[in-house]
C-alpha positions as CSV (number, residue, x, y, z in Angstrom):
1,M,36.8,2.8,-18.3
2,T,39.4,3.2,-15.9
3,T,38.8,2.2,-12.2
4,A,38.8,5.8,-11.2
5,S,36.5,7.0,-14.1
6,A,34.1,4.0,-12.9
7,V,34.1,5.2,-9.2
8,A,33.3,8.7,-10.7
9,A,30.3,7.5,-12.6
10,R,28.5,5.6,-9.8
11,P,25.8,7.3,-8.3
12,G,26.1,8.6,-5.0
13,A,24.0,7.1,-2.1
14,G,21.7,9.7,-2.0
15,R,21.0,9.5,-5.5
16,L,20.4,6.0,-5.3
17,L,18.0,6.2,-2.2
18,A,16.1,9.0,-4.3
19,A,15.7,6.4,-6.9
20,H,14.3,3.8,-5.0
21,L,12.3,6.1,-3.2
22,D,10.9,6.9,-7.2
23,L,9.9,3.3,-7.2
24,T,7.1,4.0,-4.7
25,K,5.7,7.0,-7.0
26,P,5.8,9.5,-4.1
27,R,3.2,11.9,-6.0
28,I,0.7,8.6,-6.5
29,M,1.0,7.5,-2.9
30,T,0.4,11.3,-1.7
31,L,-3.1,11.2,-3.3
32,V,-3.8,7.6,-2.3
33,L,-3.2,8.9,1.4
34,V,-5.6,11.9,1.1
35,T,-8.5,9.6,-0.3
36,G,-7.8,7.7,3.0
37,V,-8.0,10.6,5.7
38,P,-11.6,11.7,5.2
39,A,-12.8,7.8,5.3
40,M,-11.2,7.6,8.7
41,L,-13.1,10.5,10.1
42,L,-16.4,9.9,8.8
43,A,-15.9,6.3,9.9
44,K,-15.3,7.1,13.5
45,R,-17.8,10.3,13.3
46,G,-15.0,12.2,14.9
47,F,-11.3,12.1,15.7
48,P,-9.6,8.4,14.9
49,D,-7.0,7.4,17.8
50,P,-3.5,9.2,16.8
51,G,-1.8,6.0,17.2
52,L,-4.6,3.9,15.0
53,A,-4.7,6.5,12.7
54,C,-1.1,6.8,11.8
55,A,-0.3,3.3,11.7
56,T,-3.5,3.2,9.0
57,L,-2.0,5.7,6.8
58,L,1.4,4.2,7.0
59,G,0.1,0.7,6.0
60,I,-1.7,2.2,3.0
61,A,1.3,4.1,2.2
62,L,3.5,1.0,2.2
63,A,1.0,-1.1,0.2
64,A,0.7,2.0,-2.5
65,G,4.5,1.9,-2.6
66,S,4.9,-1.7,-3.3
67,A,2.2,-1.8,-5.9
68,S,4.3,0.9,-7.6
69,A,7.6,-0.8,-7.4
70,F,6.0,-3.8,-8.7
71,N,4.5,-1.9,-11.5
72,N,8.0,-0.1,-12.3
73,Y,9.6,-3.8,-12.8
74,Y,7.4,-5.3,-14.8
75,D,6.8,-1.9,-17.0
76,R,10.7,-1.2,-17.5
77,D,10.3,-2.7,-21.0
78,I,7.5,-0.2,-22.3
79,D,9.0,2.7,-19.8
80,V,12.0,3.3,-21.9
81,L,10.1,3.5,-25.0
82,M,8.0,6.6,-23.6
83,R,9.4,10.2,-23.2
84,R,7.3,10.4,-19.9
85,T,8.9,7.6,-18.3
86,A,12.4,7.0,-20.1
87,A,14.0,8.4,-17.2
88,R,12.8,6.3,-14.5
89,P,15.0,4.2,-12.4
90,L,14.6,0.9,-14.3
91,P,14.8,2.0,-17.9
92,S,17.5,4.5,-17.1
93,G,19.7,2.1,-15.7
94,L,20.1,3.3,-12.6
95,I,19.3,0.6,-10.4
96,P,18.8,-3.0,-11.4
97,P,15.4,-4.7,-11.7
98,A,16.1,-6.7,-9.1
99,H,15.8,-3.9,-6.2
100,A,12.4,-3.0,-7.4
101,V,11.1,-6.6,-6.9
102,G,12.8,-6.6,-3.6
103,L,11.4,-3.3,-2.6
104,G,8.0,-4.5,-3.5
105,I,8.0,-7.5,-1.4
106,G,9.5,-6.0,1.3
107,L,6.9,-2.9,1.3
108,G,4.3,-5.3,0.9
109,L,5.1,-7.7,3.8
110,L,5.5,-4.4,6.1
111,S,2.0,-2.9,4.8
112,F,0.6,-6.4,6.0
113,A,2.4,-6.6,9.3
114,V,1.5,-3.1,10.5
115,L,-2.1,-3.4,9.5
116,A,-2.7,-6.8,10.5
117,T,-0.8,-5.7,14.1
118,F,-2.1,-2.0,15.0
119,A,-5.7,-2.3,13.2
120,N,-7.0,-5.4,12.1
121,L,-7.0,-8.6,9.7
122,L,-9.5,-7.1,7.1
123,A,-7.8,-4.1,6.9
124,A,-4.7,-6.0,6.3
125,V,-5.9,-8.5,3.7
126,L,-7.4,-5.3,1.8
127,G,-3.9,-3.8,1.6
128,L,-2.4,-7.0,0.3
129,A,-5.4,-7.3,-2.3
130,S,-4.9,-3.7,-3.4
131,I,-1.4,-4.4,-4.1
132,F,-2.5,-7.8,-6.5
133,Y,-5.0,-5.9,-8.1
134,Y,-2.5,-3.1,-9.2
135,A,0.5,-5.4,-9.9
136,V,-1.1,-8.3,-11.4
137,V,-4.9,-7.2,-12.6
138,Y,-4.4,-4.3,-13.9
139,T,0.0,-3.9,-14.8
140,V,0.3,-7.5,-15.9
141,W,-3.1,-8.2,-17.2
142,L,-5.2,-5.2,-18.4
143,K,-2.9,-2.5,-19.2
144,R,-1.8,-4.2,-22.5
145,R,-4.7,-6.0,-23.3
146,T,-7.8,-3.5,-23.4
147,P,-8.4,0.1,-23.7
148,Q,-10.7,-0.3,-20.8
149,N,-7.4,-0.7,-18.6
150,I,-8.1,2.3,-16.9
151,V,-11.7,1.8,-16.2
152,I,-11.4,-1.6,-14.7
153,G,-7.8,-0.8,-13.0
154,G,-9.3,2.4,-11.4
155,G,-10.5,-0.3,-8.6
156,A,-6.7,-0.6,-7.3
157,G,-6.5,3.3,-6.8
158,A,-9.8,3.1,-5.0
159,S,-8.8,0.8,-2.2
160,A,-7.5,3.2,0.1
161,P,-11.1,4.6,1.7
162,L,-11.7,0.8,1.7
163,I,-8.3,-0.1,3.8
164,A,-8.8,3.3,6.0
165,W,-12.6,2.4,6.6
166,A,-12.0,-1.0,7.6
167,A,-9.1,-0.4,9.7
168,M,-11.4,1.8,11.9
169,T,-14.4,-0.5,12.3
170,G,-13.6,-3.9,11.4
171,H,-16.0,-3.9,8.8
172,L,-17.0,-2.2,5.2
173,A,-20.3,-0.3,4.7
174,L,-22.1,1.6,2.4
175,P,-20.0,5.0,3.1
176,A,-16.8,3.2,2.3
177,F,-18.0,1.9,-1.0
178,L,-19.4,5.6,-2.1
179,L,-15.6,7.0,-1.2
180,A,-14.1,4.0,-3.2
181,A,-16.6,4.9,-5.8
182,I,-15.6,8.8,-6.1
183,V,-11.8,7.7,-7.1
184,F,-12.8,5.1,-9.3
185,L,-14.9,7.2,-11.5
186,W,-12.3,10.2,-10.9
187,T,-9.6,7.5,-12.5
188,P,-10.8,7.0,-16.4
189,P,-11.3,11.0,-16.8
190,H,-7.7,11.7,-15.6
191,F,-5.9,9.2,-17.1
192,W,-7.6,9.7,-20.4
193,A,-6.9,13.4,-20.6
194,L,-3.4,12.3,-19.8
195,S,-3.5,9.9,-23.0
196,L,-4.7,12.3,-25.1
197,Y,-1.3,14.9,-24.9
198,R,0.9,11.8,-24.4
199,R,-0.6,9.4,-27.3
200,D,2.3,9.2,-29.1
201,D,4.1,7.9,-26.3
202,Y,1.4,4.9,-26.0
203,Q,1.4,4.3,-29.7
204,R,5.0,4.1,-29.5
205,A,4.8,1.6,-26.4
206,G,2.2,-0.2,-28.1
207,I,0.1,0.2,-25.0
208,P,-4.0,0.4,-26.3
209,M,-4.9,3.4,-24.3
210,L,-8.4,4.7,-25.7
211,P,-6.9,7.5,-28.0
212,V,-4.8,4.8,-29.7
213,T,-7.4,2.5,-30.2
214,H,-10.6,4.7,-30.8
215,G,-9.4,7.9,-31.5
216,E,-9.4,11.3,-29.7
217,R,-12.9,12.0,-30.4
218,E,-14.3,9.0,-28.8
219,T,-12.0,9.6,-25.9
220,R,-13.2,13.0,-25.2
221,R,-16.8,11.7,-25.6
222,Q,-15.8,9.0,-22.6
223,I,-14.3,11.9,-20.5
224,V,-17.4,13.7,-20.5
225,L,-19.5,10.7,-19.9
226,Y,-17.4,9.4,-16.9
227,T,-17.4,12.9,-15.3
228,W,-20.9,13.2,-15.6
229,I,-21.4,9.9,-13.6
230,L,-18.4,11.0,-11.2
231,V,-20.4,14.3,-10.0
232,P,-23.6,13.1,-9.1
233,V,-21.7,10.3,-7.0
234,T,-19.6,12.9,-5.0
235,L,-23.3,14.5,-4.0
236,A,-24.6,11.0,-2.8
237,L,-23.1,11.4,0.6
238,A,-25.4,14.6,1.1
239,P,-28.9,12.5,0.8
240,L,-27.5,10.0,3.2
241,G,-26.7,12.7,5.9
242,L,-23.0,11.4,5.8
243,V,-22.1,15.5,4.9
244,G,-23.1,18.9,5.4
245,L,-22.4,22.3,3.8
246,W,-18.8,22.3,4.3
247,Y,-18.6,19.5,1.8
248,T,-21.4,19.8,-0.2
249,A,-21.0,23.4,-1.4
250,P,-17.4,22.9,-2.3
251,A,-18.3,19.4,-4.0
252,V,-20.9,21.4,-6.2
253,L,-18.6,24.1,-7.5
254,L,-15.9,21.9,-8.3
255,G,-18.0,19.6,-9.8
256,A,-19.2,22.2,-12.2
257,R,-15.6,23.4,-12.8
258,F,-14.7,19.8,-13.9
259,L,-17.9,19.4,-16.1
260,L,-16.8,23.0,-17.6
261,G,-13.2,22.0,-18.3
262,V,-14.1,18.4,-20.1
263,H,-16.9,19.8,-22.2
264,R,-14.4,22.6,-23.4
265,L,-12.1,20.0,-24.1
266,R,-15.1,17.9,-26.3
267,R,-15.4,21.4,-28.2
268,D,-12.2,22.6,-28.5
269,A,-9.8,19.1,-28.7
270,G,-6.8,21.0,-28.0
271,I,-3.6,19.6,-26.2
272,P,-3.6,22.6,-24.2
273,D,-7.2,21.9,-22.8
274,A,-6.4,18.2,-22.3
275,V,-3.3,19.3,-20.2
276,R,-5.6,21.7,-18.0
277,V,-8.3,18.7,-17.5
278,F,-5.3,16.7,-16.5
279,R,-3.8,19.4,-14.1
280,F,-7.4,20.0,-12.7
281,S,-8.4,16.3,-12.1
282,I,-5.4,16.4,-9.8
283,A,-6.5,19.3,-7.8
284,Y,-9.8,18.3,-7.7
285,L,-9.4,14.9,-6.1
286,F,-7.3,17.0,-3.5
287,L,-9.6,19.7,-3.1
288,L,-12.9,17.1,-2.8
289,H,-11.2,15.3,-0.4
290,L,-9.9,18.4,1.9
291,A,-13.5,19.5,1.8
292,L,-14.4,16.0,3.2
293,A,-12.2,16.0,6.2
294,I,-13.3,19.5,7.0
295,D,-16.6,18.9,6.7
296,A,-16.3,15.9,8.9
297,I,-14.0,17.7,11.6
298,V,-17.0,20.6,11.9
299,R,-19.6,18.4,12.1
300,F,-18.2,16.6,14.9
301,V,-17.0,19.6,16.8
302,A,-20.6,21.0,16.2
303,R,-21.9,17.8,17.9
304,G,-19.4,18.2,21.0
305,P,-18.8,15.0,23.2
306,A,-22.5,14.4,24.0
307,G,-23.2,14.2,20.5
308,A,-19.9,11.9,19.6
């Protein structure tokens, strides 16, 4: 290749910037942030200080981006074998693996600094713990060794409510763990639905996802089981007096729709059904937490300054 052609083939600054952003998995980061916002509102029983809220969300986003960068680095050898991930920046050769490591370290340090400076040490330590859990416990230890990788690894995705609650209050409480449990229990049905229609990818890469190790029938049964556990947990906030009808009514409707979808998947066992369950699970998590945030705001406004 001539010097001129090499220069022409070199990716531009914009493409490289986008590739580094892609290492942080922005779509996953967005869902993580969505689960953190209601936790802040419930913890403060109203509107948190805007500066603290922004710093908390920034710290959570940086931690999520750091964990994803490390995940991209370690999984680059199997990502190249899967159609879904082969175009990612590392397996495609767009950027060198060392960049992912540097980005992961930098974002992790920034996350700790932001949370420790503007929130508290507990929130900062929880942020670091979430990075370690996703990057090491899930990615390095669980993902390639056990079909329970998603179940146990769900703890990493459930960290945002804990970090947010700790940032607002300086401690953890039962509502924070319930909010984390929602994300934890949502993770298996969500990813197992994906693995049903991406089974060949996981098999090619040697990842022991449930459809590969136990078959599609057992995977569909487990999806139904976990969804039946998830929905009651989402409703457990009501008996504790933490939420009102603005959350409970949508949670019941969304839960019923989720259960309908997973039972249809178990009965019909079609790829389109798996795709529908996967896509709805994303909408479910977003809408559930949107309802939770709206409910918290409505209840705060209804109480007024005297009841805050």
